[in-house]
Each structure stands twice: as structure tokens, then as C-alpha cells.
N, C-alpha and C positions, 0 to 999 in steps of 0.2 A: 509555588512558594513565594512569599513576599520578598522582594529585593529592595532594600533601602536605597535612598538617593546616593549615599556615600559609597556603598558597596557597588552599586551600578556604575558609578563614575570610575571606580578602581578597575572593575572587571572589563570595562570598555577599553582599557589600555592593554589588555592581554593580546599577545600576538604582535604588538608594535615593537619597534626598536628604539630604545633609549640611547641617544648619542650625546655623551658628555665630552666636551672638548678637553684638551690638556689644561688642567687648572693650575699647574705649577707656576706659571707666570703671575698668578694672583698673589702668590706668597713670596715672590722674588725679593730678595733683600732682607727677609726676616730670618731671625735665628731659628735653627732647627737642630735636632740631634736625638740621641738615645742615651739616657743616664747609665753610667757604668754600673750602677747598683741594681740594674733591672732584674737579674736572676735572684738576688737576695730578696728583692721586693716581691717577686712572684711567690717565693716560699712563704713570706710573711702574710701576704694576702690570702693564700690558700688556707693557711692555719686559721685566720680570722673567719673565713667563710665556713670552715668546718665547725667553728664554735657558734656562729650566729645564724646560719641557715639550716633549719632542722629538716625540712622536706628534701628527700634525696634528689628528686627531679629538679627542684629549684636550685639545690646546691651544685649539681653538675652544670646546670644552665649558667649559674653565676660564675663558676670557675672558667667556663668556656669563653666568657667575655674577655678574659686576660687583662684584668685591671692593673696588674703590675706593669705590663707592657704599655698599656694606655697612659698611665701616670708617668712612666719613664720617658715616653715620647713628649709629653706635655711639659715636663720640667727636667731637661737634660743636665742642668747645672746644679740642681738642688742637692743638699746634703741628705744623707740617708734618713735622718729623723724627720726632716721636713717632707721628704718623699713618702714616708710611711703615713704621715698625717693626711696628705693629699689623697693617698690611695684609700685610706679609711673613709674620707669624705665621699670619694667616688663610689665606694661600696654602699654607703647609705643611700645615695641617689639611685643607683642602678637596681638595687634590691627592691626599694620602694616602688620605683617606676614600673619594673617588670611585674611586681605583684598585682598591680591594678591595671596594667596595660593589656595583659594577655593571660588567659587562664593557663595554669601549669598543666592541668589535665583537662582535656575537653569534655571528659565524661563527668567531671566533678565541679559543680558551680562553686565559685569562690569570689574574692573581692572584685575581680574583673567584670563579673556579671551581676553583682549585688551592690547597687549604689548605696543603699542604707548601711550595709556592713562596711563599705569603703569609707563612707562619711565618718563612722565611728572610729575607724582606723586613723583617718586624717586628724580628727580631734585629739585622739590619744597621742598621736605622734607629735603634734604641736605642744601639747602639755608636757610630754616627756622631754622634748628638745629644750623648752624654756626652763624646766626644772633642772636639767643637767647643767645648763649654763649658769644658773643661779647657784646651784649646789657647789660648783667649783670656783665661783667668783665672789659670792656674798660672804659677809662676816659670819663666823660660827653662830648657829642658832637662828639665823635669819631666813634660811631656806624653808620652804613649805614641806608638807607631807609628800612623800614620793607618790607620783601618780601611777596609774596602770602602765606597765611596760609592754607595748606591742612588739611581738617577736619580729615583725617585718621592719621595725625601726630600731631594734635593740642594739645594733652595732654602733649607734650614735654614742653609746656610753664609752666606747673605746676612743672615739674622736674628740669628744668634748673637753676632757682634761688637758689635752695637748694644746688646744687653742686658748683656753682660759689662762693657761700659764704663760702665753706669749704676750705679756703686757706691753702695750704700746705698738705692737705690730699688727694686731687684729682689732678692728672695730666690732666688738661683740654685738652691739645693738644693730649695726648694719647686717652682720652675719645672721643674726636671729631673724631679721626681717627677710633676708634672702631665702632662708630655709622655709619660713612660713609662706612666702610667696610661692615657692616651689610646690609645697603641699596643697595650698588652697587652689592654685591654678590647675592642679591635677584634677580637681572636681569638675571644673568647666570643660576640660578636655574629655573627661569620662562621659559627661553629659552628651556631648556631640557624638562620641563613639557609640554609646548605647542607643541613642535615638536613631543613629544612622544618617542624620542630617549633616550636610557639609556646612561649615561656618563660612561667612564671607571672609575676604582677605583681611579686612579690618578686625573682625572677630577673632580670626586665627592669631593675629599678632597680640591681641589683648591677653591671651594666655600662654603663647608659645615662649616668650622670653622667660616666664616663670618656670614652666615645666622643663624647659631646656637646661635650666640649672647652670648656666654659664656665669651668672653674676656672683654666686658664692666663690667661685674660683678667683674671679677678679678681686674680690674683697680680701683674699688670702695672698695677694701678690707681693706684699711687703714681707710677710712671714716666710714665703717660699725661699727668698734669698737672704733671710735673716737680717733685714735692714729696717730702719725706721726713718720715715720722711716727715718733715713738718706738715701739719694738717692742711695748711693752705696750698701745699703742693699735692699731697696724696689724694685730696678730694676737691681739686679745682675743676673748672669747667672742662678743661682738656681731658682730664681723667674720666669724667662722666661720659664724654664722647667716646673715649677709648673703651670703656666698659660696654657701651651700647653696641659698638661695632664688633667687639670681641664676642658678643652674644649673637648678633645677627649673622656674622660670617659662618660660624660652624653650623648654625641652624639651617641655613639655606643649603650649605654643602651636605649636611646630613640628609635632608629631604631628597636631594638628587641621588645620592648613593644608596639610600635605603628604600627607594621606590619599589624595586623588585621584591624585596623582603616583605614590604607592607601589602603588596598585592597578594602574595602567597598567604599572608596571615589575615587578609581582609580587614586591614586597619586603615580606614580612610582619612585619618587626620594628617594628611600630607599636603604640602603646599602646591605640589604639581597638579593633582586633580582639582584642588580648590580653585587655582588660577584658571585652569582650562574651563571649568564650568562658569566662573564669574565673567570671563572675557570672551569665551567662544574661540580662543586661540588653539592652534594645534599643539601637539606635544613638543615638536621641534621649536616652535616659536616661544613657548613657555620656558623651555630649557635655556634658550638664548637670552630671554629676559632675566632669568634668575642669575645666569653667569654675569650679565652686565651689572646686576645688583651687587654681586660679589666684588667685582672690580671697583665699583663705586664705594663700597664699604671699605675696601683696602685703602683707597685714596683718602677717605675721611679719617681713617685711623692714622695714616702716616702724617697727615697735616696736623692732627691733634698732638701726636708724639713730637713732631718738630717744634710746635709751639710750647710744649711742656719743657723741652730741652732749653729753649730760649729763656723761659722763666728761670730755669736753673742757673743761668749764667750770673744771676744776682747773688748766688751762694758760692761757698768755697768748693774746691775740687772734690772733696769727700761727698758732698751732697750731689754734685753733678754725676759722679760715678754711681751713686745709689739710684739716681734717676734712670741712668742707662740700664742698670740691672732690673729695675722696676718695669721699664718698657719692654725689656727682653722677655720677661715672664709673660706679658700679654701676647707677644709675638709667638713664643714657643707653644703656648697653649693653643693658639690657632693652627700653627703648622702641625702640632701633635695630633689635634683632632682630625685634620685633613689626612694625614698619613694613616691614622687609625681607621677612618672610614674606608679608605681605598683598600686596605690590606687585611682588615679584620674578618674572621670567620663569621662574625655576627651579621655582616652585610652580604657576604658571599659573592662579591663582584670581582675579586682579584683576578680570576681567570679570563675576564673580559677586557683586560687592559691591552691596548694596541702598542705597537712599537713607538708611535709618536706621542704616547702618554695619554691619548684619549681613551674613552671606554665605549664599547658597543655592546649594550646589555639587552638581550632579548627578554621581553616582559611576558 
């Protein structure tokens, strides 16, 4: 039987030991916690999943992610309404990504194996997303005819009115761009997955920031804390650096902790085998390199945050306090993702944690 380049690279890792050092020092000094509304949010999310996910297997799979817990880790200080909005956004991303990333039933071809069908889904989802934003934001009579509503993206209708009502806190044009980038880059990732070819490291990063969907969270970080900053602060160069590092950090961390899961699922679009093939480095050397990149990313983020606070000194104490809250949302998103990756059933590596905080994961 033919074995693609990507699958061969993944399967060559079987039997090896993935050694991830204690990564807690990467996040030292950043805010972290669990929102006290977590249980209430879990109930809310499960109700929405029951409404929007029709297929029983997919519904159980989506509930198993525990998006209420994930969102509560990422935003421990948010109010319940803000928390619900962020959980709904997470629902949109996880449902859509899982729909195309892996077949629900291996015996039944679906979007994961049918690129043309997935392309139509992506087109319909972009049309529905933009229509929903326009519907709730434009003057009466200006919005266009309702487009086809793809079931796999239908939950967006519950998210859209919440953000369009947040005048001044959410840049809707940027958020729409972030969503469209997530959807469109999904096509490039699927191309590599279906072909079985491994992308180069550069090609990987051309789509990974998009499909990783961290940028939309960053765009929502004024809304999360119910604040509004002057545009020359909210979108300054320092914030653009913070956005980039707040995307890179969880993506690298994800690829480390999800490697075992992706080997089991034969999903080769992971940075570890990509780097091993491109460089000829061993598994241990690639892990070391990725951990160094995580530390570097944290340093760049901290430097940008320090510079943003310095800019804030030109403003009154109210703005300075809002800057601190704004930066904290970026921090807790990263620490929340880290804690989710380590402890989630989705990744299944919790039992491999050692006393010193490192992980020894048999592949």
C-alpha cells in the first residue's frame, strides 16, 4: 500500500520517546487562572452544541473538547456575557476545523476527504459570516439576501450579534478578516493533508497562523475586559508584535503536546516531523529548538508589552489601567492554552506528566 511522505514521516516517530521539558518557566510572570463562571459556561456551551451540531458522533466529540473549561482558562477575569461570547467563537472554530480536519466516521467520506465539497463549505461559510456581520451592523434595508447557511458554520449566528453590538470595542473589519483568513488557510492545510506531502517550514507558517485562529481572540481583547482604548494604542506596532507572538506561542506548544494524537490519527501537518525532515535533526533536537523558540517568543511579547505600557504613561491613569487589563488578556489566553494542552482529554498526555513538570510521552 502506498504510504505518503507525510504519513511516513509521522510513522517513523512511532516507538520513540517525546521528551518535553517543564514549560512553566516560559509563562512565568504572566496572569493565569480559572474563571469562577466555568460551570455555568459549560452548561451554556453544551446547550449550544445540542442546538447546532446535528450529527451525534460530532456532537459528542465537540462536547468532549470542554470549550467551557478552555474559555474559562483563557479569560479568568471576564464577565459571564463576555465569556459566553468567547466560548461561542471557540465553538465556531473547533466545529469547523474538526469537520474538515478528520472524518467523523472513517466509513463515510465527508468534507475531510472531499476537497471540492470542503471548498463549497468554505465559500458558503465566508458568505454567511459576512452577511451576519452586515445584517447586525448595517442600516435597515442595506443588507443583502441571506446566503446558504452551512450547518457546520451555523453557530456563527449566535456569536455575530454579540460582537456587532460591542461598538468601539471590536474592529469588525479586522475580525471579519481574521475569520476569513482562518477559513481560507484551512484550504491550504487540507491540500497538504490530502496530498500527503509535507510543507516546508516556510510554507507551514504561511497557513498555520490562519488556521490556528489565535488572531481573532487577540482582536477581541478589548471586548473581553469591557474596555475601549484609543486606536493609536490598540493597534500600535507593539500590539501587532503581541498579536504575532500570542499566535506563535500556542501554535508551537500545540504541536508539541498534540504530536502523539496526530500520529494516532495520521495527521502529518505538525511542525515536529516537518522540521525533522527539513533539517535532518533528531526528535530531541527539534523539541529543543521549538522550546527555544517559545522562550524567544515570550521575550518578544514581554518587550512589546513593556513598550506599550511606556506609551500609556502619556495618558491618564484610567487608560493605563485599561492597558494593563488589555495586556493581561493576551497573557491569560496564552497561559490558558498551555494549561488546556497539558490537561485536556483531547490531547491525552496528562498521564505522562513527571514530578518535575516535564512530560515523557511514548509515541
